[in-house]
NUNURO-873495 format. One line per 2 residues: for each residue x, y, z of N, C-alpha, C. Coordinates in Angstrom, 3 decimals. Layout:
NUNURO-873495
X:Y:Z:X:Y:Z:X:Y:Z | ...
END
This chain:
NUNURO-873495
-8.831:-7.771:-218.027:-9.442:-8.232:-216.759:-9.661:-9.715:-217.054 | -9.226:-10.501:-216.113:-9.436:-12.000:-216.164:-10.882:-12.427:-216.172
-11.229:-13.585:-216.550:-12.508:-13.981:-216.583:-13.150:-14.014:-215.122 | -12.291:-14.587:-214.190:-12.870:-14.591:-212.878:-13.148:-13.150:-212.267
-12.327:-12.127:-212.641:-12.567:-10.759:-212.236:-13.802:-10.263:-212.943 | -13.998:-10.530:-214.225:-15.223:-10.153:-214.831:-16.475:-10.681:-214.153
-16.432:-11.969:-213.718:-17.489:-12.613:-213.117:-17.853:-11.945:-211.757 | -16.782:-11.615:-210.993:-16.874:-10.962:-209.784:-17.522:-9.528:-209.974
-16.942:-8.819:-210.810:-17.438:-7.474:-211.101:-18.830:-7.424:-211.527 | -19.211:-8.303:-212.433:-20.567:-8.395:-213.010:-21.519:-8.853:-211.974
-21.084:-9.805:-211.060:-21.950:-10.156:-209.862:-22.175:-9.013:-208.902 | -21.187:-8.278:-208.652:-21.263:-7.062:-207.823:-22.356:-6.123:-208.382
-22.228:-5.856:-209.653:-23.236:-4.907:-210.235:-24.653:-5.445:-210.172 | -24.803:-6.763:-210.568:-26.041:-7.386:-210.623:-26.688:-7.499:-209.121
-25.802:-7.812:-208.179:-26.407:-7.900:-206.858:-26.916:-6.468:-206.446 | -26.263:-5.481:-206.747:-26.730:-4.002:-206.400:-27.940:-3.771:-207.132
-28.065:-4.125:-208.388:-29.219:-3.747:-209.219:-30.409:-4.693:-208.864 | -30.167:-5.967:-208.727:-31.277:-7.023:-208.633:-31.398:-7.848:-207.406
-30.360:-7.773:-206.538:-30.350:-8.644:-205.390:-29.891:-10.016:-205.757 | -29.864:-10.774:-204.787:-29.316:-12.265:-204.938:-30.353:-13.078:-205.849
-31.628:-12.942:-205.450:-32.490:-13.918:-206.126:-32.641:-13.474:-207.552 | -32.584:-12.186:-207.917:-32.705:-11.652:-209.270:-31.519:-11.871:-210.103
-30.450:-12.266:-209.470:-29.122:-12.464:-210.058:-28.957:-13.823:-210.526 | -29.178:-14.176:-211.733:-29.162:-15.628:-212.239:-27.692:-15.884:-212.765
-27.351:-17.108:-212.691:-26.032:-17.366:-213.394:-25.978:-17.001:-214.905 | -27.003:-17.145:-215.589:-27.108:-16.685:-216.969:-26.884:-15.149:-217.085
-27.454:-14.330:-216.176:-27.280:-12.896:-216.312:-25.788:-12.517:-215.848 | -25.272:-13.218:-215.036:-23.877:-13.072:-214.632:-23.034:-13.328:-215.822
-23.160:-14.500:-216.448:-22.372:-14.869:-217.567:-22.423:-13.876:-218.741 | -23.734:-13.387:-219.111:-23.982:-12.558:-220.070:-23.243:-11.219:-219.761
-23.531:-10.658:-218.541:-22.793:-9.403:-218.131:-21.235:-9.468:-218.210 | -20.716:-10.695:-217.847:-19.307:-10.778:-217.846:-18.786:-11.238:-219.145
-19.692:-11.479:-220.094:-19.160:-11.910:-221.440:-18.237:-13.089:-221.270 | -18.849:-14.019:-220.567:-18.035:-15.316:-220.277:-18.868:-16.483:-220.740
-18.098:-17.563:-221.007:-18.703:-18.813:-221.511:-19.463:-19.462:-220.391 | -20.345:-20.429:-220.822:-21.277:-21.065:-219.842:-20.554:-21.823:-218.768
-19.448:-22.460:-218.965:-18.765:-23.136:-217.915:-17.834:-22.358:-217.089 | -17.668:-21.199:-217.334:-16.721:-20.222:-216.684:-16.980:-20.083:-215.299
-18.258:-19.901:-214.867:-18.495:-19.596:-213.461:-18.124:-20.850:-212.669 | -18.396:-22.055:-213.093:-18.164:-23.249:-212.370:-16.586:-23.639:-212.506
-15.950:-23.087:-213.416:-14.553:-23.318:-213.490:-13.825:-22.442:-212.394 | -14.274:-21.419:-212.156:-13.598:-20.395:-211.225:-14.206:-20.459:-209.763
-15.486:-20.853:-209.717:-16.208:-20.769:-208.435:-17.035:-22.056:-208.311 | -17.389:-22.416:-207.040:-18.199:-23.613:-206.819:-19.695:-23.460:-207.311
-20.093:-22.214:-207.494:-21.452:-22.069:-207.912:-21.795:-20.529:-207.545 | -23.128:-20.233:-207.808:-23.530:-18.928:-207.536:-23.281:-18.467:-206.098
-23.500:-19.306:-205.023:-23.208:-18.701:-203.668:-21.683:-18.394:-203.433 | -20.800:-19.175:-203.970:-19.426:-18.901:-203.846:-19.055:-17.564:-204.639
-19.624:-17.483:-205.781:-19.314:-16.217:-206.573:-19.896:-15.015:-205.932 | -21.101:-15.156:-205.412:-21.679:-14.056:-204.690:-20.946:-13.668:-203.425
-20.463:-14.608:-202.816:-19.624:-14.321:-201.635:-18.402:-13.450:-202.006 | -17.759:-13.821:-203.039:-16.585:-13.246:-203.558:-16.924:-11.714:-203.978
-18.057:-11.633:-204.559:-18.584:-10.204:-204.940:-18.919:-9.395:-203.848 | -19.601:-10.024:-202.717:-20.007:-9.221:-201.533:-18.748:-8.859:-200.801
-17.861:-9.780:-200.698:-16.560:-9.410:-200.024:-15.765:-8.311:-200.666 | -15.764:-8.282:-201.976:-15.156:-7.238:-202.678:-15.866:-5.891:-202.518
-17.161:-5.893:-202.545:-17.970:-4.700:-202.236:-17.654:-4.191:-200.937 | -17.699:-5.128:-199.860:-17.473:-4.763:-198.524:-16.108:-4.115:-198.373
-15.059:-4.724:-198.916:-13.649:-4.165:-198.930:-13.608:-2.693:-199.532 | -14.239:-2.577:-200.684:-14.269:-1.228:-201.309:-14.960:-0.195:-200.416
-16.154:-0.650:-199.853:-16.864:0.339:-199.039:-16.105:0.840:-197.776 | -15.397:-0.253:-197.082:-14.527:0.128:-195.908:-13.428:1.029:-196.362
-12.872:0.700:-197.451:-11.701:1.646:-198.010:-12.205:3.102:-198.298 | -13.300:3.147:-198.818:-13.913:4.539:-199.157:-14.167:5.102:-197.841
-14.896:4.454:-196.878:-15.237:5.127:-195.547:-13.964:5.513:-194.885 | -12.953:4.586:-194.852:-11.628:4.912:-194.209:-10.970:6.148:-194.809
-11.209:6.431:-196.032:-10.521:7.450:-196.629:-11.069:8.862:-196.153 | -12.298:8.885:-195.660:-12.803:10.174:-195.084:-12.666:10.050:-193.584
-13.087:8.976:-192.921:-13.016:8.912:-191.566:-11.618:8.918:-190.939 | -10.644:8.496:-191.656:-9.276:8.517:-191.108:-8.494:9.818:-191.706
-9.234:10.614:-192.436:-8.649:11.736:-193.097:-8.329:12.866:-192.126 | -8.040:14.001:-192.656:-7.773:15.217:-191.870:-8.999:15.778:-191.258
-8.855:16.612:-190.293:-9.985:17.431:-189.730:-10.274:16.942:-188.361 | -11.256:17.745:-187.824:-11.709:17.515:-186.502:-12.590:16.223:-186.497
-12.932:15.763:-185.413:-13.883:14.642:-185.395:-15.287:15.007:-186.114 | -15.797:16.114:-185.795:-17.008:16.636:-186.358:-16.873:16.684:-187.956
-15.660:17.298:-188.412:-15.491:17.409:-189.854:-15.384:16.096:-190.521 | -14.784:15.101:-189.874:-14.716:13.690:-190.406:-16.018:13.024:-190.586
-16.761:13.184:-189.494:-18.171:12.632:-189.601:-18.967:13.346:-190.709 | -18.740:14.625:-190.816:-19.470:15.409:-191.818:-19.026:14.912:-193.243
-17.695:14.790:-193.342:-17.159:14.363:-194.710:-17.708:12.950:-195.058 | -17.753:12.043:-194.066:-18.393:10.739:-194.288:-19.893:10.883:-194.771
-20.615:11.771:-194.030:-22.076:11.852:-194.422:-22.191:12.606:-195.720 | -21.332:13.537:-196.127:-21.476:14.351:-197.377:-20.720:13.877:-198.555
-19.968:12.736:-198.249:-19.228:12.290:-199.512:-20.063:11.896:-200.623 | -19.524:11.915:-201.771:-20.197:11.647:-203.006:-20.720:10.304:-202.931
-22.008:10.160:-203.265:-22.749:8.756:-203.297:-23.763:8.783:-204.402 | -24.107:7.673:-204.981:-25.114:7.381:-205.923:-26.339:7.143:-205.066
-26.947:8.159:-204.445:-28.022:8.043:-203.527:-29.219:7.240:-204.005 | -29.577:7.561:-205.243:-30.824:6.899:-205.868:-30.519:5.420:-206.121
-29.353:4.964:-206.261:-29.057:3.512:-206.468:-29.075:2.868:-205.122 | -28.882:3.591:-204.022:-28.915:2.925:-202.767:-27.379:2.431:-202.361
-27.353:1.872:-201.310:-26.057:1.356:-200.759:-25.814:-0.112:-201.211 | -24.744:-0.411:-201.820:-24.430:-1.797:-202.391:-24.389:-2.760:-201.179
-24.162:-2.337:-200.050:-24.036:-3.192:-198.829:-25.438:-3.224:-198.170 | -25.973:-2.061:-197.896:-27.161:-1.915:-197.168:-28.395:-2.600:-197.935
-28.313:-2.503:-199.266:-29.375:-3.180:-200.075:-29.382:-4.718:-199.884 | -28.234:-5.282:-199.498:-28.195:-6.714:-199.295:-28.899:-7.122:-198.003
-29.035:-6.210:-197.114:-29.804:-6.533:-195.820:-31.183:-6.750:-196.070 | -31.693:-6.414:-197.235:-33.180:-6.437:-197.571:-33.390:-7.774:-198.328
-32.254:-8.472:-198.576:-32.380:-9.629:-199.469:-32.524:-10.961:-198.584 | -33.534:-11.597:-198.465:-33.780:-12.652:-197.547:-32.692:-13.908:-197.674
-32.301:-14.075:-198.981:-31.258:-15.055:-199.262:-29.915:-14.853:-198.661 | -29.562:-13.515:-198.825:-28.384:-13.039:-198.117:-28.428:-13.021:-196.528
-29.424:-12.608:-196.090:-29.489:-12.591:-194.688:-29.695:-13.889:-194.011 | -30.332:-14.719:-194.807:-30.511:-16.115:-194.356:-29.297:-17.060:-194.494
-28.240:-16.535:-195.079:-27.033:-17.324:-195.197:-25.970:-16.679:-194.317 | -25.447:-17.563:-193.348:-24.432:-16.966:-192.549:-23.163:-16.536:-193.241
-22.779:-17.202:-194.358:-21.644:-16.904:-195.162:-21.787:-15.560:-195.898 | -22.964:-15.420:-196.499:-23.198:-14.163:-197.319:-23.549:-12.985:-196.481
-24.142:-13.172:-195.294:-24.441:-12.132:-194.391:-23.096:-11.576:-193.735 | -22.221:-12.367:-193.426:-21.044:-12.052:-192.633:-20.315:-10.807:-193.161
-19.878:-10.698:-194.379:-19.240:-9.419:-194.865:-20.166:-8.269:-194.778 | -21.364:-8.490:-194.915:-22.362:-7.309:-194.772:-22.334:-6.836:-193.276
-22.566:-7.730:-192.401:-22.495:-7.423:-190.974:-21.185:-6.780:-190.548 | -20.051:-7.495:-191.002:-18.749:-7.032:-190.572:-18.421:-5.595:-191.126
-18.928:-5.216:-192.193:-18.735:-3.890:-192.864:-19.517:-2.853:-192.029 | -20.715:-3.196:-191.684:-21.571:-2.181:-190.967:-21.129:-2.017:-189.563
-20.611:-3.147:-188.952:-19.959:-3.070:-187.597:-18.743:-2.285:-187.663 | -17.894:-2.463:-188.737:-16.639:-1.740:-188.864:-16.927:-0.230:-188.858
-17.906:0.138:-189.733:-18.195:1.561:-189.875:-18.732:2.133:-188.510 | -19.557:1.474:-187.838:-20.079:1.952:-186.541:-18.913:2.018:-185.650
-18.068:1.103:-185.672:-16.940:1.178:-184.654:-16.041:2.334:-184.950 | -15.701:2.609:-186.213:-14.934:3.758:-186.551:-15.544:5.087:-186.241
-16.842:5.166:-186.384:-17.653:6.375:-186.094:-17.626:6.562:-184.526 | -17.914:5.477:-183.834:-17.934:5.549:-182.333:-16.672:6.032:-181.800
-15.571:5.529:-182.321:-14.219:5.944:-181.844:-14.093:7.416:-182.209 | -14.527:7.977:-183.304:-14.361:9.452:-183.746:-15.177:10.236:-182.739
-16.392:9.798:-182.358:-17.212:10.604:-181.503:-16.550:10.594:-180.060 | -16.054:9.430:-179.638:-15.228:9.447:-178.301:-14.096:10.427:-178.435
-13.418:10.486:-179.551:-12.299:11.442:-179.737:-12.733:12.836:-179.553 | -13.846:13.138:-180.237:-14.437:14.481:-180.195:-14.860:14.847:-178.781
-15.362:13.911:-178.040:-15.702:14.136:-176.521:-14.430:14.531:-175.758 | -13.339:13.710:-176.002:-12.184:13.868:-175.261:-11.552:15.324:-175.567
-11.731:15.813:-176.829:-11.315:17.079:-177.259:-12.152:18.234:-176.823 | -13.424:17.872:-176.204:-14.397:18.832:-175.847:-15.143:19.405:-176.978
-15.115:18.777:-178.184:-15.903:19.194:-179.256:-17.381:18.699:-179.158 | -17.582:17.555:-178.685:-18.959:16.950:-178.361:-19.191:16.999:-176.932
-20.572:17.102:-176.629:-20.861:17.018:-175.145:-20.612:15.721:-174.601 | -20.181:15.719:-173.367:-19.686:14.500:-172.693:-20.805:13.484:-172.536
-22.000:13.890:-172.602:-23.104:12.890:-172.386:-23.497:12.131:-173.761 | -22.811:12.512:-174.844:-22.981:11.637:-176.051:-22.370:10.162:-175.851
-23.026:9.291:-176.386:-22.545:7.847:-176.341:-22.060:7.584:-177.806 | -20.776:7.301:-177.916:-20.183:7.053:-179.190:-20.893:5.947:-180.054
-21.303:4.821:-179.367:-21.858:3.806:-180.093:-23.310:4.180:-180.554 | -24.005:4.895:-179.729:-25.375:5.306:-180.125:-25.360:6.260:-181.319
-24.287:7.287:-181.268:-24.291:8.284:-182.309:-23.827:7.569:-183.619 | -22.879:6.669:-183.510:-22.451:5.815:-184.751:-23.687:5.186:-185.314
-24.482:4.537:-184.453:-25.682:3.897:-184.962:-26.662:4.794:-185.638 | -26.800:5.993:-185.021:-27.619:7.069:-185.689:-27.089:7.513:-187.019
-25.830:7.623:-187.064:-25.208:8.007:-188.408:-25.437:6.955:-189.406 | -25.187:5.732:-189.100:-25.387:4.643:-190.100:-26.871:4.502:-190.407
-27.820:4.716:-189.513:-29.243:4.676:-189.680:-29.511:5.778:-190.618 | -29.060:7.073:-190.358:-29.330:8.130:-191.229:-28.999:7.883:-192.664
-27.743:7.429:-192.818:-27.208:7.147:-194.247:-28.129:6.069:-194.909 | -28.393:4.876:-194.286:-29.236:3.768:-194.861:-30.615:4.133:-194.977
-31.161:4.879:-194.012:-32.614:5.329:-194.147:-32.769:6.394:-195.220 | -31.668:7.267:-195.217:-31.611:8.281:-196.285:-31.666:7.672:-197.813
-31.061:6.608:-197.934:-31.061:5.858:-199.226:-32.484:5.509:-199.488 | -33.139:4.842:-198.496:-34.523:4.251:-198.721:-35.443:5.479:-199.068
-35.342:6.574:-198.337:-36.211:7.605:-198.605:-36.006:8.184:-199.919 | -34.802:8.418:-200.326:-34.398:8.984:-201.529:-34.850:8.087:-202.811
-34.761:6.749:-202.630:-35.230:5.830:-203.635:-36.746:5.978:-203.711 | -37.400:5.968:-202.620:-38.848:6.001:-202.563:-39.403:7.220:-203.253
-38.677:8.306:-203.049:-39.207:9.522:-203.643:-38.541:9.922:-205.009 | -37.615:9.163:-205.428:-36.935:9.428:-206.736:-36.025:10.713:-206.620
-35.732:11.168:-205.482:-34.931:12.338:-205.270:-33.976:12.209:-204.248 | -32.796:12.744:-204.349:-31.751:12.719:-203.213:-32.182:13.729:-202.098
-33.174:14.448:-202.274:-33.450:15.580:-201.314:-33.679:15.062:-199.794 | -34.313:13.899:-199.785:-34.614:13.282:-198.493:-33.342:12.839:-197.851
-32.455:12.292:-198.609:-31.143:11.868:-198.005:-30.349:13.084:-197.543 | -30.387:14.191:-198.339:-29.641:15.379:-197.963:-30.272:16.066:-196.612
-31.603:16.066:-196.598:-32.214:16.583:-195.460:-31.840:15.822:-194.212 | -31.854:14.541:-194.238:-31.443:13.703:-193.107:-30.086:13.957:-192.714
-29.169:14.174:-193.619:-27.746:14.443:-193.328:-27.671:15.837:-192.672 | -28.333:16.909:-193.159:-28.305:18.234:-192.627:-28.767:18.132:-191.249
-29.856:17.441:-191.015:-30.594:17.248:-189.644:-29.635:16.631:-188.683 | -29.011:15.574:-189.101:-28.077:14.996:-188.288:-26.899:15.825:-187.800
-26.272:16.489:-188.905:-25.105:17.345:-188.557:-25.544:18.489:-187.747 | -26.721:18.978:-187.854:-27.141:20.070:-186.930:-27.266:19.724:-185.450
-27.724:18.414:-185.313:-27.698:17.827:-183.950:-26.229:17.600:-183.376 | -25.469:17.228:-184.293:-24.095:16.880:-183.806:-23.103:18.052:-183.668
-23.522:19.296:-184.175:-22.743:20.447:-184.294:-21.888:20.697:-183.024 | -20.712:20.928:-183.183:-19.852:21.105:-181.942:-20.439:22.252:-181.127
-20.280:21.986:-179.698:-20.731:22.936:-178.761:-19.850:24.129:-178.882 | -20.382:25.317:-178.574:-19.368:26.506:-178.643:-18.466:26.437:-177.577
-17.257:26.973:-177.809:-16.135:26.849:-176.812:-16.384:27.811:-175.692
END
């Protein structure tokens, strides 16, 4: 792995663990096993490196979500697959956690890939709900955008509850509850 790749991957890990403020250039260099001038050789500084790391995390998250949302199955089964996919619940969401970081949210550049990723997931979920309505799987009164927001809120809120309790049980309960509310209507 090249030095720039090690720097990006190390920054991704540190942002997830510590947030932007807690991720110092020194910690990045140590984690990447890179020399002191390496960061500034490959990037303009910490914000530039953080942006590369956040973009990489956002791309990976979209690809993972697309793998289940665009996969086989009925609309309900694809939403269920998204909600039940394997996650490190107690670590939290690497994108969602950035929304709690005032330095990320305060920077248009750093916030953009976070916002774009959450918007993309909501948009994809909304389209799946609309597809389910067209197929008669979901009741016609459901609003795809509202359901998509509820799904994302359940996932992100589930991470918070799981981290607070030290157990994935809260996350799992939220997923089960939402899926019971979305269960296809009988034919």
